[in-house]
C-alpha positions as CSV (number, residue, x, y, z in Angstrom):
1,M,11.3,11.3,27.5
2,A,12.4,7.8,26.7
3,A,10.2,5.7,24.4
4,I,7.9,3.3,26.1
5,D,8.8,-0.3,25.2
6,L,6.1,-1.8,23.0
7,D,5.5,-5.3,24.1
8,L,4.6,-7.3,21.0
9,S,4.8,-10.7,22.8
10,R,1.3,-10.2,24.3
11,V,-1.0,-8.3,21.9
12,P,-4.7,-8.5,22.9
13,V,-7.1,-9.2,20.0
14,V,-10.9,-9.4,20.7
15,D,-12.2,-12.5,19.0
16,V,-15.6,-11.9,17.5
17,H,-17.9,-14.6,16.2
18,K,-21.6,-15.3,15.9
19,K,-22.1,-16.3,19.5
20,N,-20.6,-13.2,21.0
21,F,-21.2,-10.6,18.2
22,T,-24.2,-9.0,20.0
23,Q,-22.3,-8.9,23.3
24,I,-19.3,-7.2,21.8
25,W,-21.2,-4.9,19.5
26,P,-21.3,-1.9,22.0
27,S,-17.5,-2.2,22.4
28,L,-17.0,-2.2,18.7
29,I,-19.1,0.9,18.2
30,G,-17.4,2.6,21.2
31,A,-14.0,1.9,19.7
32,L,-15.1,3.3,16.3
33,D,-16.5,6.4,18.1
34,S,-13.3,7.2,20.0
35,A,-10.8,6.2,17.2
36,L,-8.6,8.9,15.5
37,F,-8.3,6.4,12.6
38,V,-9.1,2.8,11.8
39,A,-6.8,0.2,10.2
40,V,-8.5,-2.6,8.2
41,D,-7.3,-6.0,7.0
42,V,-9.2,-8.7,5.2
43,E,-8.5,-12.4,4.7
44,M,-10.0,-14.0,1.6
45,S,-10.6,-17.6,0.3
46,G,-8.5,-16.7,-2.8
47,L,-7.3,-14.0,-5.0
48,G,-7.6,-15.4,-8.5
49,N,-5.0,-15.0,-11.3
50,R,-2.0,-13.2,-9.6
51,K,-0.5,-12.2,-12.9
52,K,-3.7,-10.5,-14.1
53,L,-4.1,-8.9,-10.7
54,M,-0.9,-7.0,-11.4
55,A,-1.9,-5.8,-14.8
56,K,-0.2,-2.5,-15.8
57,D,-3.4,-1.0,-16.9
58,I,-5.3,0.0,-13.7
59,D,-8.7,-0.5,-15.3
60,D,-7.8,-4.1,-16.3
61,R,-6.5,-4.7,-12.8
62,Y,-9.7,-3.5,-11.2
63,A,-11.8,-5.7,-13.6
64,E,-9.7,-8.7,-12.5
65,I,-9.9,-7.9,-8.8
66,S,-13.7,-7.5,-9.2
67,K,-14.0,-11.0,-10.7
68,S,-12.1,-12.4,-7.8
69,A,-14.3,-10.5,-5.2
70,E,-17.4,-11.8,-6.9
71,T,-16.4,-15.4,-6.9
72,R,-14.3,-15.7,-3.6
73,S,-15.4,-14.9,-0.1
74,I,-14.1,-13.0,2.9
75,L,-13.1,-15.3,5.8
76,S,-12.2,-12.7,8.5
77,L,-12.2,-8.9,9.0
78,G,-9.7,-7.3,11.2
79,L,-10.2,-3.8,12.7
80,S,-7.7,-1.9,14.8
81,C,-9.0,1.4,16.3
82,F,-6.3,3.9,17.3
83,E,-7.4,6.3,20.0
84,T,-5.1,9.2,21.0
85,K,-4.6,10.0,24.7
86,E,-3.5,13.5,25.9
87,A,-0.7,13.8,28.4
88,N,-0.5,17.0,30.4
89,G,2.6,19.0,29.5
90,D,3.9,16.4,27.1
91,S,4.4,16.9,23.4
92,D,4.6,13.1,22.8
93,T,1.6,11.3,21.2
94,F,0.0,8.4,23.1
95,C,-2.1,5.9,21.3
96,N,-4.3,3.1,22.7
97,V,-5.1,0.4,20.2
98,Q,-8.1,-1.9,20.3
99,T,-8.0,-4.7,17.8
100,F,-11.0,-6.9,16.8
101,N,-10.9,-10.0,14.6
102,L,-14.3,-10.9,13.2
103,T,-14.7,-14.4,11.8
104,V,-17.3,-14.4,9.1
105,L,-19.0,-17.0,6.9
106,C,-20.4,-16.2,3.4
107,G,-24.0,-17.6,2.8
108,E,-23.4,-18.2,-0.9
109,E,-21.2,-20.6,-2.8
110,Y,-17.6,-19.4,-3.4
111,V,-14.3,-20.5,-4.8
112,V,-11.7,-21.8,-2.4
113,E,-8.0,-21.8,-3.5
114,P,-5.8,-24.4,-1.8
115,S,-2.8,-22.1,-1.9
116,S,-4.7,-19.4,0.1
117,L,-6.0,-21.9,2.6
118,E,-2.5,-23.3,3.1
119,F,-1.1,-19.8,3.8
120,L,-3.9,-19.1,6.3
121,V,-3.4,-22.4,8.1
122,Q,0.3,-21.7,8.4
123,H,-0.6,-18.4,10.1
124,G,-3.0,-20.0,12.6
125,F,-6.4,-19.6,10.9
126,D,-8.9,-22.1,12.2
127,F,-11.3,-23.2,9.5
128,N,-13.3,-25.4,11.9
129,K,-14.0,-22.3,13.9
130,Q,-14.9,-20.3,10.8
131,Y,-17.5,-22.9,9.6
132,S,-19.0,-23.4,13.1
133,L,-18.8,-19.8,14.5
134,G,-18.5,-17.5,11.5
135,I,-20.8,-14.5,11.5
136,P,-23.1,-15.2,8.5
137,Y,-23.4,-12.7,5.7
138,F,-24.5,-12.4,2.1
139,P,-22.5,-10.3,-0.4
140,G,-23.8,-6.9,-1.5
141,N,-26.6,-4.9,0.1
142,D,-29.7,-6.7,-1.3
143,R,-29.8,-9.3,1.5
144,N,-27.9,-7.5,4.2
145,D,-30.3,-5.3,6.1
146,K,-28.1,-2.6,7.6
147,T,-31.0,-0.6,9.0
148,V,-32.2,-3.0,11.6
149,E,-31.1,-2.9,15.2
150,S,-29.5,-6.3,15.3
151,P,-25.8,-6.4,14.7
152,S,-24.5,-7.5,11.2
153,I,-21.3,-7.1,9.3
154,G,-23.0,-4.9,6.8
155,R,-24.3,-2.6,9.5
156,L,-20.8,-2.5,11.1
157,V,-19.3,-1.3,7.8
158,S,-22.1,1.3,7.5
159,E,-21.3,2.5,11.0
160,L,-17.6,2.9,10.0
161,V,-18.6,4.8,6.9
162,Q,-20.9,7.1,8.8
163,R,-18.1,8.2,11.2
164,S,-15.9,9.4,8.4
165,K,-12.8,8.1,10.1
166,P,-9.5,8.0,8.2
167,L,-9.0,4.4,6.9
168,V,-5.5,2.8,7.0
169,I,-4.6,-0.2,4.8
170,H,-1.5,-1.9,3.4
171,N,-1.4,-2.6,-0.3
172,G,-5.1,-2.5,0.1
173,L,-6.8,-2.2,-3.3
174,V,-7.8,-5.8,-3.2
175,D,-9.1,-5.4,0.4
176,L,-11.2,-2.4,-0.5
177,V,-12.7,-4.1,-3.5
178,F,-13.6,-7.2,-1.5
179,L,-14.9,-5.1,1.4
180,Y,-17.1,-3.0,-0.9
181,H,-18.6,-6.1,-2.7
182,H,-19.2,-8.3,0.3
183,F,-20.3,-5.8,3.0
184,Y,-21.5,-2.7,1.2
185,A,-22.9,-3.0,-2.3
186,K,-22.6,-4.6,-5.8
187,L,-19.4,-3.5,-7.4
188,P,-19.7,-0.8,-10.1
189,S,-18.4,-1.9,-13.5
190,R,-16.1,1.1,-13.9
191,L,-13.1,1.9,-11.8
192,S,-13.8,5.6,-11.8
193,V,-17.2,5.0,-10.2
194,F,-15.7,2.7,-7.6
195,L,-13.1,5.4,-6.7
196,A,-15.7,8.1,-6.5
197,D,-17.8,5.9,-4.2
198,L,-14.7,5.2,-2.0
199,S,-14.0,8.9,-1.7
200,E,-17.6,9.5,-0.6
201,M,-17.6,6.6,1.8
202,F,-14.3,7.3,3.5
203,S,-14.3,11.1,3.5
204,G,-11.7,11.1,6.2
205,G,-9.2,9.8,3.7
206,I,-7.7,6.4,2.8
207,Y,-4.0,5.9,3.6
208,D,-2.1,3.0,2.1
209,T,1.1,2.4,4.1
210,K,2.7,0.5,1.2
211,Y,2.3,3.5,-1.0
212,L,3.5,5.9,1.7
213,A,6.6,3.7,2.2
214,E,7.5,3.5,-1.5
215,F,6.6,6.9,-2.8
216,A,6.5,9.3,0.2
217,M,9.3,7.9,2.5
218,R,11.3,6.2,-0.3
219,H,12.0,3.1,1.9
220,P,14.1,0.4,0.1
221,A,11.4,-2.2,1.0
222,S,7.7,-1.8,1.6
223,Y,6.5,-5.1,3.1
224,L,4.6,-4.5,6.3
225,E,7.0,-5.9,8.8
226,Y,9.9,-3.9,7.4
227,V,7.9,-0.7,7.4
228,F,6.8,-1.2,11.0
229,R,10.4,-2.0,12.2
230,K,11.8,1.0,10.3
231,Q,9.3,3.4,11.7
232,Q,9.8,1.9,15.2
233,Q,13.5,2.6,15.0
234,L,12.9,6.2,13.8
235,N,10.4,6.7,16.6
236,D,13.0,5.5,19.2
237,S,15.5,8.0,17.9
238,R,13.4,11.1,17.6
239,S,11.5,13.5,19.8
240,P,8.5,14.0,20.2
241,K,7.7,10.3,20.1
242,I,4.7,8.1,19.5
243,H,3.8,5.7,22.3
244,V,1.5,2.7,21.7
245,S,-0.4,0.8,24.4
246,F,-3.1,-1.8,24.5
247,P,-6.2,-2.1,26.8
248,N,-6.0,-4.1,30.0
249,Y,-9.2,-6.2,29.6
250,V,-10.9,-7.3,32.8
251,D,-13.1,-9.9,31.0
252,L,-10.7,-12.2,29.1
253,S,-13.3,-14.7,27.8
254,N,-13.3,-13.1,24.4
255,V,-9.7,-12.0,24.2
256,E,-6.8,-13.8,22.5
257,Y,-3.2,-12.7,23.2
258,R,-0.9,-13.0,20.2
259,D,2.8,-13.2,20.2
260,L,3.7,-11.0,17.3
261,K,7.3,-10.6,18.4
262,S,8.1,-14.3,18.0
263,R,6.3,-14.4,14.7
264,M,8.4,-11.6,13.4
265,V,11.6,-13.2,14.6
266,S,10.6,-16.5,13.0
267,K,9.7,-14.9,9.7
268,R,13.0,-13.0,9.6
269,S,15.0,-16.2,10.2
270,Q,13.3,-17.8,7.1
271,M,14.2,-14.9,4.8
């Protein structure tokens, strides 16, 4: 069977903010329930000292990332839920992907780094929208009631944890530290405790595609676009294949269509 052409010029992303969070909540939970695995991406207001973030000693690196997470904020949370579909008599794998972008707004003061904001603006982030429509949250678990029925970011992360779905990230240690501190609980002081907590939280496993590209597949490069294109080429030349599709939404009021194909071409031309 020939590979299905993946159209990246029109990728649907469900835009979630404080005015439609309650409306979209059932779809979010349904997507988590049906997902084989969930990919997560976090955008932050800054990262801190880049050199210290890359410290050779992993304990020092964790300490520095923790400082950044405690002083910066999360601006948006992206979730992609991959559901597998069976095809009668076919050995290929069919995946339907639902992607949600949640714009959030921290209720405490936080550091904003101009370089990070410039990067986000260049990639289409709307700060007017974030400050007017961001879903409010407070870091940690003391002021985020995840037990009440009303939707919240803290409750959403708890719902993800409860389902024990495999979690997919890319170069995601920073994402995990920020996610833990802002939407789950106060960060432990020791890396060993943090890792033990992560293992318990995400019992389905945590898979970092950058690590897999570098140490498992030995790719010559591990930035996300390269890894995606390389695997896409391998998929087109092998059998059985993996086919990816996106939902056909009837209600388009909360859906944005993003042209990832043009963005990738533009990015390659600048390299």
